[in-house]
Structure formats: structure tokens, C-alpha cells
VEXTORTOR-29040 format. One record per residue (C-alpha): residue number from 1; residue in three letters; y negated, x, z negated. Coordinates in Angstrom, 2 decimals, padded with zeros to 5 digits. Layout:
BEGIN
<site num="NUM" residuo="ala" Y="Y" X="X" Z="Z"/>
...
END
This chain:
BEGIN
<site num="1" residuo="unk" Y="001.27" X="-015.02" Z="004.47"/>
<site num="2" residuo="unk" Y="003.27" X="-018.25" Z="004.91"/>
<site num="3" residuo="unk" Y="001.25" X="-021.41" Z="004.34"/>
<site num="4" residuo="unk" Y="001.94" X="-025.13" Z="004.34"/>
<site num="5" residuo="unk" Y="001.69" X="-028.40" Z="002.44"/>
<site num="6" residuo="unk" Y="004.02" X="-031.24" Z="001.47"/>
<site num="7" residuo="unk" Y="003.52" X="-034.69" Z="-000.01"/>
<site num="8" residuo="unk" Y="005.75" X="-035.23" Z="-003.04"/>
<site num="9" residuo="unk" Y="008.52" X="-037.80" Z="-002.58"/>
<site num="10" residuo="unk" Y="011.52" X="-038.19" Z="-004.88"/>
<site num="11" residuo="unk" Y="013.79" X="-040.76" Z="-006.47"/>
<site num="12" residuo="unk" Y="013.16" X="-041.35" Z="-010.16"/>
<site num="13" residuo="unk" Y="016.86" X="-040.87" Z="-010.93"/>
<site num="14" residuo="unk" Y="016.90" X="-037.32" Z="-009.47"/>
<site num="15" residuo="unk" Y="016.24" X="-034.35" Z="-011.74"/>
<site num="16" residuo="unk" Y="013.73" X="-032.79" Z="-009.39"/>
<site num="17" residuo="unk" Y="010.47" X="-033.61" Z="-011.13"/>
<site num="18" residuo="unk" Y="009.82" X="-030.03" Z="-012.31"/>
<site num="19" residuo="unk" Y="007.74" X="-028.17" Z="-009.73"/>
<site num="20" residuo="unk" Y="010.01" X="-025.09" Z="-009.60"/>
<site num="21" residuo="unk" Y="013.19" X="-027.16" Z="-009.17"/>
<site num="22" residuo="unk" Y="011.58" X="-029.50" Z="-006.69"/>
<site num="23" residuo="unk" Y="010.20" X="-026.69" Z="-004.55"/>
<site num="24" residuo="unk" Y="013.59" X="-025.01" Z="-004.32"/>
<site num="25" residuo="unk" Y="015.68" X="-028.15" Z="-003.74"/>
<site num="26" residuo="unk" Y="013.42" X="-030.32" Z="-001.62"/>
<site num="27" residuo="unk" Y="011.32" X="-027.85" Z="000.38"/>
<site num="28" residuo="unk" Y="013.28" X="-024.61" Z="000.79"/>
<site num="29" residuo="unk" Y="016.86" X="-025.91" Z="000.77"/>
<site num="30" residuo="unk" Y="016.03" X="-028.77" Z="003.13"/>
<site num="31" residuo="unk" Y="014.01" X="-026.35" Z="005.30"/>
<site num="32" residuo="unk" Y="010.82" X="-028.36" Z="005.13"/>
<site num="33" residuo="unk" Y="008.86" X="-025.12" Z="005.30"/>
<site num="34" residuo="unk" Y="008.98" X="-022.35" Z="007.88"/>
<site num="35" residuo="unk" Y="009.99" X="-019.61" Z="005.44"/>
<site num="36" residuo="unk" Y="011.10" X="-016.18" Z="006.56"/>
<site num="37" residuo="unk" Y="014.17" X="-015.07" Z="004.61"/>
<site num="38" residuo="unk" Y="017.31" X="-013.09" Z="005.30"/>
<site num="39" residuo="unk" Y="019.63" X="-015.45" Z="003.48"/>
<site num="40" residuo="unk" Y="018.82" X="-018.52" Z="001.38"/>
<site num="41" residuo="unk" Y="021.07" X="-017.13" Z="-001.37"/>
<site num="42" residuo="unk" Y="018.78" X="-014.10" Z="-001.66"/>
<site num="43" residuo="unk" Y="015.94" X="-016.32" Z="-002.90"/>
<site num="44" residuo="unk" Y="015.93" X="-016.53" Z="-006.68"/>
<site num="45" residuo="unk" Y="014.31" X="-019.05" Z="-009.00"/>
<site num="46" residuo="unk" Y="012.35" X="-016.19" Z="-010.57"/>
<site num="47" residuo="unk" Y="010.62" X="-015.55" Z="-007.24"/>
<site num="48" residuo="unk" Y="009.56" X="-019.19" Z="-007.02"/>
<site num="49" residuo="unk" Y="008.32" X="-019.11" Z="-010.62"/>
<site num="50" residuo="unk" Y="006.32" X="-016.00" Z="-009.81"/>
<site num="51" residuo="unk" Y="004.69" X="-017.71" Z="-006.82"/>
<site num="52" residuo="unk" Y="003.78" X="-020.75" Z="-008.95"/>
<site num="53" residuo="unk" Y="002.47" X="-018.77" Z="-011.93"/>
<site num="54" residuo="unk" Y="000.29" X="-016.58" Z="-009.71"/>
<site num="55" residuo="unk" Y="-001.19" X="-019.44" Z="-007.71"/>
<site num="56" residuo="unk" Y="000.67" X="-018.94" Z="-004.43"/>
<site num="57" residuo="unk" Y="002.08" X="-022.45" Z="-004.86"/>
<site num="58" residuo="unk" Y="-000.39" X="-025.08" Z="-006.10"/>
<site num="59" residuo="unk" Y="-000.41" X="-028.77" Z="-006.93"/>
<site num="60" residuo="unk" Y="-003.48" X="-030.69" Z="-005.78"/>
<site num="61" residuo="unk" Y="-005.05" X="-027.27" Z="-005.03"/>
<site num="62" residuo="unk" Y="-004.76" X="-026.18" Z="-008.67"/>
<site num="63" residuo="unk" Y="-002.60" X="-023.49" Z="-010.32"/>
<site num="64" residuo="unk" Y="-000.05" X="-025.06" Z="-012.66"/>
<site num="65" residuo="unk" Y="003.02" X="-023.94" Z="-014.64"/>
<site num="66" residuo="unk" Y="006.50" X="-023.84" Z="-013.06"/>
<site num="67" residuo="unk" Y="007.51" X="-026.59" Z="-015.51"/>
<site num="68" residuo="unk" Y="004.75" X="-028.94" Z="-014.28"/>
<site num="69" residuo="unk" Y="006.07" X="-032.53" Z="-013.97"/>
<site num="70" residuo="unk" Y="005.39" X="-033.85" Z="-010.51"/>
<site num="71" residuo="unk" Y="004.04" X="-037.32" Z="-009.72"/>
<site num="72" residuo="unk" Y="004.43" X="-039.24" Z="-006.49"/>
<site num="73" residuo="unk" Y="000.72" X="-038.85" Z="-005.79"/>
<site num="74" residuo="unk" Y="000.86" X="-035.03" Z="-005.99"/>
<site num="75" residuo="unk" Y="000.31" X="-032.76" Z="-002.99"/>
<site num="76" residuo="unk" Y="002.03" X="-029.34" Z="-003.00"/>
<site num="77" residuo="unk" Y="000.38" X="-026.54" Z="-001.03"/>
<site num="78" residuo="unk" Y="001.56" X="-022.96" Z="-000.65"/>
<site num="79" residuo="unk" Y="000.40" X="-019.65" Z="000.73"/>
<site num="80" residuo="unk" Y="002.98" X="-017.06" Z="-000.23"/>
<site num="81" residuo="unk" Y="004.29" X="-013.64" Z="000.87"/>
<site num="82" residuo="unk" Y="007.59" X="-013.32" Z="002.72"/>
<site num="83" residuo="unk" Y="010.73" X="-013.34" Z="000.57"/>
<site num="84" residuo="unk" Y="012.21" X="-009.94" Z="-000.27"/>
<site num="85" residuo="unk" Y="015.79" X="-009.23" Z="000.71"/>
<site num="86" residuo="unk" Y="017.90" X="-006.06" Z="000.35"/>
<site num="87" residuo="unk" Y="017.57" X="-003.59" Z="003.24"/>
<site num="88" residuo="unk" Y="019.08" X="-000.11" Z="003.33"/>
<site num="89" residuo="unk" Y="016.68" X="002.81" Z="003.80"/>
<site num="90" residuo="unk" Y="017.28" X="006.51" Z="004.31"/>
<site num="91" residuo="unk" Y="016.00" X="008.21" Z="001.15"/>
<site num="92" residuo="unk" Y="014.66" X="011.74" Z="000.77"/>
<site num="93" residuo="unk" Y="014.51" X="012.20" Z="-003.00"/>
<site num="94" residuo="unk" Y="012.70" X="014.99" Z="-004.83"/>
<site num="95" residuo="unk" Y="013.57" X="013.95" Z="-008.38"/>
<site num="96" residuo="unk" Y="015.16" X="011.05" Z="-010.27"/>
<site num="97" residuo="unk" Y="015.95" X="010.24" Z="-013.90"/>
<site num="98" residuo="unk" Y="016.13" X="007.04" Z="-015.96"/>
<site num="99" residuo="unk" Y="012.32" X="006.65" Z="-015.86"/>
<site num="100" residuo="unk" Y="011.08" X="007.64" Z="-012.41"/>
<site num="101" residuo="unk" Y="012.03" X="008.29" Z="-008.80"/>
<site num="102" residuo="unk" Y="009.95" X="010.73" Z="-006.75"/>
<site num="103" residuo="unk" Y="010.62" X="010.73" Z="-003.02"/>
<site num="104" residuo="unk" Y="009.22" X="011.32" Z="000.46"/>
<site num="105" residuo="unk" Y="007.73" X="008.25" Z="002.14"/>
<site num="106" residuo="unk" Y="007.79" X="008.56" Z="005.94"/>
<site num="107" residuo="unk" Y="004.93" X="007.26" Z="008.03"/>
<site num="108" residuo="unk" Y="005.57" X="003.87" Z="009.61"/>
<site num="109" residuo="unk" Y="006.96" X="002.36" Z="006.38"/>
<site num="110" residuo="unk" Y="004.81" X="-000.14" Z="004.46"/>
<site num="111" residuo="unk" Y="005.15" X="-000.17" Z="000.68"/>
<site num="112" residuo="unk" Y="005.44" X="-003.94" Z="000.33"/>
<site num="113" residuo="unk" Y="005.24" X="-007.14" Z="002.44"/>
<site num="114" residuo="unk" Y="001.83" X="-008.30" Z="003.58"/>
<site num="115" residuo="unk" Y="000.30" X="-010.59" Z="006.13"/>
<site num="116" residuo="unk" Y="001.51" X="-010.55" Z="009.70"/>
<site num="117" residuo="unk" Y="004.98" X="-010.23" Z="011.22"/>
<site num="118" residuo="unk" Y="007.74" X="-009.75" Z="008.62"/>
<site num="119" residuo="unk" Y="009.08" X="-006.19" Z="008.53"/>
<site num="120" residuo="unk" Y="011.28" X="-003.98" Z="006.39"/>
<site num="121" residuo="unk" Y="009.26" X="-002.28" Z="003.65"/>
<site num="122" residuo="unk" Y="009.81" X="000.14" Z="000.77"/>
<site num="123" residuo="unk" Y="010.11" X="-002.89" Z="-001.53"/>
<site num="124" residuo="unk" Y="013.09" X="-004.17" Z="000.50"/>
<site num="125" residuo="unk" Y="014.75" X="-000.76" Z="000.15"/>
<site num="126" residuo="unk" Y="014.15" X="-000.71" Z="-003.61"/>
<site num="127" residuo="unk" Y="015.83" X="-004.12" Z="-003.95"/>
<site num="128" residuo="unk" Y="018.86" X="-002.76" Z="-002.06"/>
<site num="129" residuo="unk" Y="018.98" X="000.48" Z="-004.08"/>
<site num="130" residuo="unk" Y="018.45" X="-000.89" Z="-007.59"/>
<site num="131" residuo="unk" Y="019.10" X="-004.63" Z="-007.35"/>
<site num="132" residuo="unk" Y="016.84" X="-007.64" Z="-007.69"/>
<site num="133" residuo="unk" Y="014.86" X="-007.96" Z="-010.90"/>
<site num="134" residuo="unk" Y="015.84" X="-004.56" Z="-012.29"/>
<site num="135" residuo="unk" Y="012.54" X="-002.76" Z="-011.69"/>
<site num="136" residuo="unk" Y="009.32" X="-003.52" Z="-013.61"/>
<site num="137" residuo="unk" Y="006.07" X="-004.88" Z="-012.23"/>
<site num="138" residuo="unk" Y="005.18" X="-007.32" Z="-009.51"/>
<site num="139" residuo="unk" Y="008.15" X="-009.16" Z="-007.98"/>
<site num="140" residuo="unk" Y="006.96" X="-008.13" Z="-004.51"/>
<site num="141" residuo="unk" Y="006.05" X="-004.57" Z="-005.53"/>
<site num="142" residuo="unk" Y="009.05" X="-003.62" Z="-007.70"/>
<site num="143" residuo="unk" Y="008.43" X="-000.40" Z="-009.61"/>
<site num="144" residuo="unk" Y="005.43" X="000.47" Z="-007.46"/>
<site num="145" residuo="unk" Y="002.50" X="001.88" Z="-009.47"/>
<site num="146" residuo="unk" Y="000.70" X="003.50" Z="-006.53"/>
<site num="147" residuo="unk" Y="001.09" X="003.19" Z="-002.81"/>
<site num="148" residuo="unk" Y="000.54" X="004.97" Z="000.47"/>
<site num="149" residuo="unk" Y="-000.73" X="003.25" Z="003.61"/>
<site num="150" residuo="unk" Y="001.93" X="002.41" Z="006.18"/>
<site num="151" residuo="unk" Y="001.05" X="005.33" Z="008.45"/>
<site num="152" residuo="unk" Y="000.41" X="007.83" Z="005.65"/>
<site num="153" residuo="unk" Y="003.35" X="010.11" Z="004.86"/>
<site num="154" residuo="unk" Y="004.14" X="012.16" Z="001.80"/>
<site num="155" residuo="unk" Y="005.24" X="012.30" Z="-001.82"/>
<site num="156" residuo="unk" Y="005.37" X="009.04" Z="-003.77"/>
<site num="157" residuo="unk" Y="006.77" X="007.77" Z="-007.07"/>
<site num="158" residuo="unk" Y="008.23" X="004.52" Z="-008.39"/>
<site num="159" residuo="unk" Y="008.89" X="003.68" Z="-012.06"/>
<site num="160" residuo="unk" Y="012.26" X="002.31" Z="-013.19"/>
<site num="161" residuo="unk" Y="011.71" X="000.62" Z="-016.57"/>
<site num="162" residuo="unk" Y="008.99" X="-001.34" Z="-018.34"/>
<site num="163" residuo="unk" Y="008.21" X="001.29" Z="-020.98"/>
<site num="164" residuo="unk" Y="007.68" X="004.02" Z="-018.38"/>
<site num="165" residuo="unk" Y="005.76" X="001.56" Z="-016.20"/>
<site num="166" residuo="unk" Y="003.19" X="000.89" Z="-018.93"/>
<site num="167" residuo="unk" Y="002.79" X="004.61" Z="-019.67"/>
<site num="168" residuo="unk" Y="002.32" X="005.59" Z="-016.03"/>
<site num="169" residuo="unk" Y="-000.10" X="002.70" Z="-015.46"/>
<site num="170" residuo="unk" Y="-002.20" X="004.01" Z="-018.35"/>
<site num="171" residuo="unk" Y="-002.17" X="007.50" Z="-016.79"/>
<site num="172" residuo="unk" Y="-003.46" X="006.01" Z="-013.56"/>
<site num="173" residuo="unk" Y="-006.14" X="004.05" Z="-015.42"/>
<site num="174" residuo="unk" Y="-007.31" X="007.17" Z="-017.30"/>
<site num="175" residuo="unk" Y="-006.97" X="009.40" Z="-014.20"/>
<site num="176" residuo="unk" Y="-004.45" X="011.64" Z="-015.97"/>
<site num="177" residuo="unk" Y="-002.58" X="012.54" Z="-012.82"/>
<site num="178" residuo="unk" Y="-002.96" X="014.65" Z="-009.68"/>
<site num="179" residuo="unk" Y="-003.01" X="013.43" Z="-006.09"/>
<site num="180" residuo="unk" Y="-003.80" X="015.85" Z="-003.29"/>
<site num="181" residuo="unk" Y="-003.72" X="014.94" Z="000.39"/>
<site num="182" residuo="unk" Y="-004.06" X="016.90" Z="003.61"/>
<site num="183" residuo="unk" Y="-005.71" X="015.51" Z="006.73"/>
<site num="184" residuo="unk" Y="-006.88" X="016.46" Z="010.17"/>
<site num="185" residuo="unk" Y="-010.33" X="015.02" Z="010.81"/>
<site num="186" residuo="unk" Y="-012.73" X="014.94" Z="013.73"/>
<site num="187" residuo="unk" Y="-015.77" X="017.16" Z="013.37"/>
<site num="188" residuo="unk" Y="-016.92" X="019.63" Z="010.74"/>
<site num="189" residuo="unk" Y="-017.65" X="018.64" Z="007.14"/>
<site num="190" residuo="unk" Y="-021.21" X="019.22" Z="005.88"/>
<site num="191" residuo="unk" Y="-019.93" X="021.77" Z="003.34"/>
<site num="192" residuo="unk" Y="-016.71" X="023.74" Z="002.94"/>
<site num="193" residuo="unk" Y="-016.30" X="022.14" Z="-000.48"/>
<site num="194" residuo="unk" Y="-017.83" X="018.98" Z="-001.85"/>
<site num="195" residuo="unk" Y="-017.52" X="015.83" Z="-003.92"/>
<site num="196" residuo="unk" Y="-017.94" X="012.31" Z="-002.55"/>
<site num="197" residuo="unk" Y="-018.93" X="009.81" Z="-005.24"/>
<site num="198" residuo="unk" Y="-020.04" X="006.44" Z="-003.84"/>
<site num="199" residuo="unk" Y="-020.03" X="002.72" Z="-004.33"/>
<site num="200" residuo="unk" Y="-017.11" X="001.16" Z="-002.49"/>
<site num="201" residuo="unk" Y="-016.12" X="-002.34" Z="-001.43"/>
<site num="202" residuo="unk" Y="-014.78" X="-004.62" Z="001.27"/>
<site num="203" residuo="unk" Y="-016.37" X="-004.73" Z="004.69"/>
<site num="204" residuo="unk" Y="-017.23" X="-008.42" Z="004.93"/>
<site num="205" residuo="unk" Y="-017.54" X="-008.15" Z="008.71"/>
<site num="206" residuo="unk" Y="-013.88" X="-007.12" Z="009.08"/>
<site num="207" residuo="unk" Y="-011.01" X="-008.61" Z="007.02"/>
<site num="208" residuo="unk" Y="-008.91" X="-005.42" Z="006.97"/>
<site num="209" residuo="unk" Y="-011.62" X="-002.84" Z="006.37"/>
<site num="210" residuo="unk" Y="-013.39" X="-001.28" Z="003.40"/>
<site num="211" residuo="unk" Y="-016.61" X="000.68" Z="003.41"/>
<site num="212" residuo="unk" Y="-018.98" X="002.87" Z="001.43"/>
<site num="213" residuo="unk" Y="-021.72" X="000.73" Z="-000.08"/>
<site num="214" residuo="unk" Y="-025.16" X="002.33" Z="-000.29"/>
<site num="215" residuo="unk" Y="-026.65" X="002.37" Z="-003.81"/>
<site num="216" residuo="unk" Y="-029.29" X="-000.25" Z="-003.06"/>
<site num="217" residuo="unk" Y="-026.58" X="-002.63" Z="-001.83"/>
<site num="218" residuo="unk" Y="-024.37" X="-002.36" Z="-004.90"/>
<site num="219" residuo="unk" Y="-023.33" X="-005.51" Z="-006.72"/>
<site num="220" residuo="unk" Y="-020.70" X="-006.74" Z="-009.17"/>
<site num="221" residuo="unk" Y="-017.99" X="-006.70" Z="-006.49"/>
<site num="222" residuo="unk" Y="-018.30" X="-002.98" Z="-005.76"/>
<site num="223" residuo="unk" Y="-016.56" X="-000.12" Z="-007.57"/>
<site num="224" residuo="unk" Y="-017.03" X="003.62" Z="-007.79"/>
<site num="225" residuo="unk" Y="-014.89" X="005.77" Z="-005.51"/>
<site num="226" residuo="unk" Y="-014.73" X="009.51" Z="-006.06"/>
<site num="227" residuo="unk" Y="-012.85" X="012.37" Z="-004.44"/>
<site num="228" residuo="unk" Y="-013.32" X="016.09" Z="-003.86"/>
<site num="229" residuo="unk" Y="-012.54" X="017.90" Z="-000.61"/>
<site num="230" residuo="unk" Y="-012.00" X="021.42" Z="000.63"/>
<site num="231" residuo="unk" Y="-012.11" X="022.43" Z="004.29"/>
<site num="232" residuo="unk" Y="-009.05" X="024.64" Z="004.83"/>
<site num="233" residuo="unk" Y="-009.97" X="025.60" Z="008.40"/>
<site num="234" residuo="unk" Y="-011.91" X="024.45" Z="011.45"/>
<site num="235" residuo="unk" Y="-009.96" X="024.20" Z="014.69"/>
<site num="236" residuo="unk" Y="-011.97" X="024.19" Z="017.93"/>
<site num="237" residuo="unk" Y="-011.07" X="021.29" Z="020.19"/>
<site num="238" residuo="unk" Y="-011.19" X="020.95" Z="023.97"/>
<site num="239" residuo="unk" Y="-014.93" X="021.37" Z="024.02"/>
<site num="240" residuo="unk" Y="-017.02" X="023.75" Z="021.98"/>
<site num="241" residuo="unk" Y="-019.10" X="020.79" Z="020.85"/>
<site num="242" residuo="unk" Y="-016.05" X="019.00" Z="019.46"/>
<site num="243" residuo="unk" Y="-014.17" X="020.46" Z="016.51"/>
<site num="244" residuo="unk" Y="-011.25" X="019.37" Z="014.39"/>
<site num="245" residuo="unk" Y="-011.00" X="020.28" Z="010.70"/>
<site num="246" residuo="unk" Y="-007.98" X="020.68" Z="008.46"/>
<site num="247" residuo="unk" Y="-009.04" X="019.23" Z="005.11"/>
<site num="248" residuo="unk" Y="-007.56" X="018.99" Z="001.62"/>
<site num="249" residuo="unk" Y="-008.67" X="015.98" Z="-000.45"/>
<site num="250" residuo="unk" Y="-008.09" X="015.31" Z="-004.14"/>
<site num="251" residuo="unk" Y="-008.44" X="011.72" Z="-005.27"/>
<site num="252" residuo="unk" Y="-010.22" X="011.07" Z="-008.56"/>
<site num="253" residuo="unk" Y="-009.99" X="007.31" Z="-007.99"/>
<site num="254" residuo="unk" Y="-007.42" X="005.46" Z="-005.92"/>
<site num="255" residuo="unk" Y="-009.09" X="002.82" Z="-003.80"/>
<site num="256" residuo="unk" Y="-007.55" X="001.22" Z="-000.72"/>
<site num="257" residuo="unk" Y="-008.09" X="003.44" Z="002.36"/>
<site num="258" residuo="unk" Y="-010.38" X="005.67" Z="000.26"/>
<site num="259" residuo="unk" Y="-009.91" X="009.00" Z="002.08"/>
<site num="260" residuo="unk" Y="-010.02" X="007.33" Z="005.47"/>
<site num="261" residuo="unk" Y="-013.22" X="005.43" Z="004.62"/>
<site num="262" residuo="unk" Y="-015.08" X="008.29" Z="002.94"/>
<site num="263" residuo="unk" Y="-014.18" X="010.81" Z="005.65"/>
<site num="264" residuo="unk" Y="-015.43" X="008.37" Z="008.29"/>
<site num="265" residuo="unk" Y="-018.61" X="007.88" Z="006.24"/>
<site num="266" residuo="unk" Y="-019.19" X="011.65" Z="006.46"/>
<site num="267" residuo="unk" Y="-018.85" X="011.38" Z="010.23"/>
<site num="268" residuo="unk" Y="-015.39" X="013.00" Z="010.21"/>
<site num="269" residuo="unk" Y="-012.77" X="010.22" Z="010.62"/>
<site num="270" residuo="unk" Y="-009.09" X="011.07" Z="010.21"/>
<site num="271" residuo="unk" Y="-007.44" X="011.84" Z="013.55"/>
<site num="272" residuo="unk" Y="-005.39" X="008.93" Z="014.80"/>
<site num="273" residuo="unk" Y="-007.12" X="006.41" Z="012.53"/>
<site num="274" residuo="unk" Y="-008.07" X="003.65" Z="014.95"/>
<site num="275" residuo="unk" Y="-009.35" X="001.36" Z="012.20"/>
<site num="276" residuo="unk" Y="-012.09" X="003.70" Z="010.96"/>
<site num="277" residuo="unk" Y="-012.21" X="006.27" Z="013.76"/>
<site num="278" residuo="unk" Y="-011.68" X="006.44" Z="017.49"/>
<site num="279" residuo="unk" Y="-009.04" X="007.70" Z="019.95"/>
<site num="280" residuo="unk" Y="-009.38" X="011.20" Z="021.37"/>
<site num="281" residuo="unk" Y="-008.97" X="011.70" Z="025.10"/>
<site num="282" residuo="unk" Y="-005.95" X="013.76" Z="026.14"/>
<site num="283" residuo="unk" Y="-004.76" X="013.90" Z="022.53"/>
<site num="284" residuo="unk" Y="-002.15" X="011.25" Z="021.84"/>
<site num="285" residuo="unk" Y="-001.32" X="010.62" Z="018.19"/>
<site num="286" residuo="unk" Y="001.00" X="007.88" Z="016.97"/>
<site num="287" residuo="unk" Y="-000.61" X="007.50" Z="013.53"/>
<site num="288" residuo="unk" Y="-003.41" X="008.72" Z="011.27"/>
<site num="289" residuo="unk" Y="-002.82" X="012.36" Z="010.32"/>
<site num="290" residuo="unk" Y="-003.04" X="011.91" Z="006.56"/>
<site num="291" residuo="unk" Y="-000.32" X="013.28" Z="004.28"/>
<site num="292" residuo="unk" Y="000.21" X="012.99" Z="000.51"/>
<site num="293" residuo="unk" Y="000.83" X="016.68" Z="-000.19"/>
<site num="294" residuo="unk" Y="001.05" X="016.90" Z="-003.99"/>
<site num="295" residuo="unk" Y="001.65" X="014.52" Z="-006.91"/>
<site num="296" residuo="unk" Y="001.34" X="015.48" Z="-010.57"/>
<site num="297" residuo="unk" Y="002.09" X="013.37" Z="-013.67"/>
<site num="298" residuo="unk" Y="002.93" X="013.66" Z="-017.35"/>
<site num="299" residuo="unk" Y="006.54" X="012.57" Z="-017.66"/>
<site num="300" residuo="unk" Y="006.60" X="009.23" Z="-019.54"/>
<site num="301" residuo="unk" Y="009.32" X="010.39" Z="-021.97"/>
<site num="302" residuo="unk" Y="009.11" X="014.17" Z="-022.31"/>
<site num="303" residuo="unk" Y="005.30" X="014.24" Z="-021.88"/>
<site num="304" residuo="unk" Y="005.71" X="017.45" Z="-019.86"/>
<site num="305" residuo="unk" Y="003.50" X="017.99" Z="-016.81"/>
<site num="306" residuo="unk" Y="005.43" X="017.69" Z="-013.54"/>
<site num="307" residuo="unk" Y="004.23" X="018.45" Z="-010.01"/>
<site num="308" residuo="unk" Y="005.92" X="017.59" Z="-006.74"/>
<site num="309" residuo="unk" Y="004.94" X="019.01" Z="-003.33"/>
<site num="310" residuo="unk" Y="005.66" X="017.61" Z="000.11"/>
<site num="311" residuo="unk" Y="005.46" X="019.93" Z="003.11"/>
<site num="312" residuo="unk" Y="003.53" X="018.81" Z="006.17"/>
<site num="313" residuo="unk" Y="005.72" X="016.75" Z="008.52"/>
<site num="314" residuo="unk" Y="006.51" X="017.87" Z="012.05"/>
<site num="315" residuo="unk" Y="004.04" X="015.57" Z="013.80"/>
<site num="316" residuo="unk" Y="001.23" X="016.99" Z="011.62"/>
<site num="317" residuo="unk" Y="002.11" X="020.65" Z="012.26"/>
<site num="318" residuo="unk" Y="002.61" X="019.89" Z="015.97"/>
<site num="319" residuo="unk" Y="-000.92" X="018.45" Z="016.09"/>
<site num="320" residuo="unk" Y="-002.33" X="021.62" Z="014.49"/>
<site num="321" residuo="unk" Y="-000.54" X="023.77" Z="017.05"/>
<site num="322" residuo="unk" Y="-001.72" X="021.55" Z="019.89"/>
<site num="323" residuo="unk" Y="-005.36" X="021.86" Z="018.80"/>
<site num="324" residuo="unk" Y="-005.00" X="025.64" Z="018.53"/>
<site num="325" residuo="unk" Y="-003.46" X="025.72" Z="022.01"/>
<site num="326" residuo="unk" Y="-006.33" X="023.64" Z="023.39"/>
<site num="327" residuo="unk" Y="-008.77" X="026.04" Z="021.73"/>
<site num="328" residuo="unk" Y="-007.11" X="029.04" Z="023.36"/>
<site num="329" residuo="unk" Y="-007.26" X="027.38" Z="026.76"/>
<site num="330" residuo="unk" Y="-010.93" X="026.72" Z="026.13"/>
<site num="331" residuo="unk" Y="-011.53" X="030.46" Z="025.56"/>
<site num="332" residuo="unk" Y="-009.67" X="031.54" Z="028.70"/>
END
């Protein structure tokens, strides 16, 4: 996030008393804030209005309207995401029509800007592909109704118009869709098949983490998180006491980091997940081995059920082969 503050100063004869106009003319144009942007021309007034309306830009620490009339005693403060700019991506499409785009998201690509160092995201690519302001939803998450973590690969969908956006959002709300993932995890699951249904919330001891909340700790800030899993196979690791499992997970809710958190809660963290798991000696992995394998929806116009399947990427299949090779060496 980009934060800062500025004491209002202006001449009474200048037409800069509206907050949205003032912020653009006096703060951004005159570079009185350390904003990260590709080109000043890429910043639109609608983006500034979005920041103001959603409380990213405040006056006297209060959320106001973009049309708020500033006074000389006012203090403007801001804490806003980086500005989106068009950036070309290499697309691997599965399906596209006037309502939806279904495609393969590679690992290493974030869905939208967040805190930290500015980087190219899926949202930047969508702006380049479809143009600014053409997709529905959040200005910084254009067309995005669900997301995958940066280092999770697999099939993903964006929605291209407001009507379809509302329909798909309702499907997500009512859980009328299918999302199946595959993962390699450390250890062996307690059962070959099972359902994990827990309370879920932020880990207050770590700003980036979530955790399973035990029943007696539940409060108004927790939610239910549910998924089912099936152990496809157990792959013996370097030692007989250490095993690696190939698991299929179906999400019944879609909480941030849900599979990663609930697998770690079972004592079987996703391989390569350094946030919720641990590194394995002599087994180098560049990311968490979690892949969005299948996505199913009712098409927003035809109402027909559609399913899209993404094959396991090369780094995932290479990891499986490496574990099998290590197992064979262990037997020799």
C-alpha cells in the first residue's frame, strides 16, 4: 500500500476545491506523493473516485464523497493500492465468449496488486487485453470473481459484463460451482477420504496468515470453512518414516489459503509452502505444489453446466517422479 498525508492549500480563485479534482491536480500531477505508476496518463479520474468512495483517501481521517468541498483546515490522508497500467501477458485460453474467459493461470502470477513491491499481475494483463473500465467489479480486480494464490497454478475464470458478473457471484455465494485442486502434501492423511469443516479466521500473531479456529475459540470474526479430500496415492520419501501424499481437494467454501491452512492443520502441509509448512532437505521446490485442476459453473446465459480441466504442470509431475525415484533408491 502507498500511504501519505497532505495539508490542504489552494487559492480561492482556483477550481480545485472538490476532493477528487484537488487530489489529481495538486497531489498527483505535482508529484507531492510517491505514487507508483507507469504513466501519469494511465491514471483515470474514476480510479481516484474509487479510492475516495472506498475510504483509501480520507479527509480528517473520515471517508467522504469525491465531491466533498475542501477547506483550508482539512488534512488529506491516503493509503491506496498501486495504480493499474496495461501490461501484456501470455494467455493460455480454454474458452471465451461474450460473458466469460476461462484460462490457465501460471504460478508466480498474482491476481491483483497488493502490499509490497509493485509487480505485474493478472489485473494488469486484463487491462491490456480488454481496456480500462470495460470489465465489471472492483477497479483493482477487474472481472475477477475468484482468485488463485500467486504460487498456485491452474484453471481460472474472469467475467466480462455486469449481468454475468452478478449471476456468477450468486453461484459462488450459493456454492453452485465446482472447484477441485490437486496437491502434494507432507505426511499421510488420517483417512483416505474425509471432510474438513472448521471455524476459520486470521492468525492475529502473523499479518499474512490464516488459521483453523477451535470451536471454543470461535467468535463473530470467524467463518466456516469446508472442503472434502481424497488421497490419490502415498509416495514414500527419502526415509520410511517420511511420506508424501498426492491429494485431491474439493472446496465447498472459498476462504483465503483454505487448502493450505487446513492441510497444515491435519499435519500434512502442502509441499513447498513455506508460510504454513517447512522446507524439505534435498528436495528443492520453487513454489507450493497446489494446482487448480477442475472448474465447473452454470453458464450465465445458457444455464448449461460447463467443466474445464487443467492438466498438472511440469514442475508438479517432475516432483512426483522425483519422489518416486527417491523411494526406489530407498528400497535398493
